[in-house]
N, C-alpha and C positions, 0 to 999 in steps of 0.2 A: 542501851548503854553499852559502851565498848567493854569487850572482856579482856582484861590483863592477866597474864600468867607469867610465873617465873620460867626461866629456861629449863629448870629441873622438871617442872610440871609439863612443859611442851615436850620435852624428850620422853617423859613417861607416856605421854599421850600417844606418841608415834613411835615408840622404841622398837617394836617388832619390825616395822617396815624400815625403820632408820637403820637397824642392824643389818638387815639384808642388803641395804643400798650403799652401806659404807664403802664398799669397794667398787661401787658403780662407775658408770661413765661420767666424765666431766668435760662438756664442750657447751660453752655458754658465751653469748655475746650481748652487748647492749651499751647503754649510755651511763656516764657517771659524772657527778658533781660533788664537790666538797667545799666548805668553808671553815675557817677557824678564827678564833678571836685574837688574831695578830696578823699584821701585814706579812706576806710572804715575799713581796717585792717592794723594797724600800731602802732607805739610806742607813748607813751605819749609826747616825745619830739617833734615829728613831728605834732602830734595832737594839741598841745598847739600853734604851730605856724600857724596852718591852720584854727583852729576853727572859728575865727572871720572874716577871709578874704577870705577863700576858700569855696568850696562846695555849691556855690549859684546857680549852673546850673546842668542839668542833662538831659539824653535822656532815655525815657522808651518806650519799644516796646513790642507789643503783636501780636502773630500770632495764629489765631483760628484754631484749627484742626476741630472741629464740635460744633455745637450748635446754640442756639437762644439767643438773648437778647432783652428784651422787646417785646417778640413775633415775632421778626424778625430773619430770618435765616441768619447767618453770616459765614457759612462754609467756610473755606479756606481763610478768609479775614484777613487783617493786619491793624494796626493803630500804629502810632509812635507819641510820644509827646516830644516836645523839651520845657523844662520849665527853667525859671529864676526867682529867688527869691531876696529879698532885703537883705538876710542874709542866712547864712548856711542852707540848707534844712533840716539837722539833728538836728537843734538847739533845738526842743522840746525834743529830747532824751538826751540832755544835760541840761535840765532844764530851757532852755530859751524860748523866745516867738516864736510862729508860724510865719514863714516867709510869706510875702505878695509875691504871685506868679502869674506870667503871663505865658502864654504857646502858642505854635503854634503846631497845630495838623495836621498831615498828614494821610489821609485816603485812603485805597486801591482804585486805580482808576478803578477797576473792580466792585466795589460796586455801586448799584443804590442809589437814593437819600435817601430812607428809611434806607437802610443798612448803609450809611454814618452817618446818625443821631444815629442809633443804636451803631455804633463803637465809636462815640464821647461819648455817654452816658456810654458806657462800660469802656472806658479809665478813666473817672471821677469816676466812681463807684469802680473800681478795684484799682485805685490809692488813694482811701480814700480822694478824693477831692484835692490832691496835685497839680493838674493841675491848680488850681486856676481859674483866669480869662483867658478864651480862646479869643485870640485876632485874630486868623485866623485859618481857617480850609481849607486845601488844598488837592485835590485828587492827587495822586502820584503813580508811578510804584514801589511800595515798594518791596524790597527783603528782606526776612528773611530766612537765610540759616544756618542750623546746619550742619557743615562739619565733625562731629565727635570730632575733637579736639578743634574747634573754632566755634563761632557763629558770622555771619556777617549780619549786617542790613544797608540798604541804601534807600534813597528816590529817587532812579533813578540814572543813570550814572552822575557824576558831581552834584548831587543833594545836598540840603543843610544839610542833616543829613548823617553821616558815622560813623558806629560803628563796631568794631571788638574785640571780647572778647575770650581770650584763656581760655578753660575749666579747665586747670590745673594750679594751683597757688602754689608756694612753700610758706608755711608757715614759713618764716624766722622770728625767735623771736628777731630781731635787735631792740634794744632800748625798749625791753619789749613789742613787738607787741602784740596787742589783737584786737578783734573785737569792734569797737566803734558805728557802726550803724547797722540798719536792713534795709531790702529793703523797698523802698518807696511805693511799691504796694503789694497787697495780692498775695502770692505766696506759692506753695507748695515745700517743700524740697529745700529751698533756698541754693545755693552753691556760694561760692566766685569765682570770676573769675580775670584774670589779663587783664586789658584793654590795648590792643595794639593800638587801634585807637578810638578816641572819639572827634567828631567835629560838630559844627553847623555854618553854614555860611549864613544862612538866615538873612533878614533885619527886620522882624516883631517884634522881641523882643527888638530891641535897643542895642543888644550886640551879639557878636560872640565868639566862643571859640574852642580851640583845646588843648586837655589835654590827650595825649597818656601815655603809659607806666607807669600806676599806678594800685595798688590793689584797685580799685574803683568800681568794678561792682559785680552784683549778677545775676544769672540765674537760671531757673527752669521751672516748669510747673504751670499752674493755672487752677482751676475749680471753678466755681460759679454757 
């Protein structure tokens, strides 16, 4: 059975080492992908219909190639965040108020206690705090696979998070399509993707979603 824990419990578990590493080195790089429940590249007619009611949820995923965060080696480890806000996550880009966000984080089951804490801190830092209040942290057998034409992310077979993003997206100018939002996290050379699958079936956020077949994703690399 997968072991779930609150952020407080995770911090308690690793707090001595966490405190020692708080001022540690941060030099980390890897791959990143995200998808939200709203089009990021679309026409004004669609955006006007989605701005207030859609885009409240997203999945963000990082796969570290190599590096350390807060002095902890996180080579080859992954972390996934499922987030849910009280309004469109991109509202600040439209001049609105910042959403109140809760998130469920999934950390690589191969990570030890200190590495899990570092992955949580990394997700919070690289997402510029968009993960908000973390309600649960769960070790999981994360897969993050770049198959050339698509990126697939999952938190285990039949797990609560499933994401599939096609790396080639047709820039159809229907309805005056344009880019409305930027990535939720810090990313190098952000590229738009076509979201073939995007779902969260967990119970910790009080909401579930499935939002496939949308121009709702970004992918790229990250360095910090």
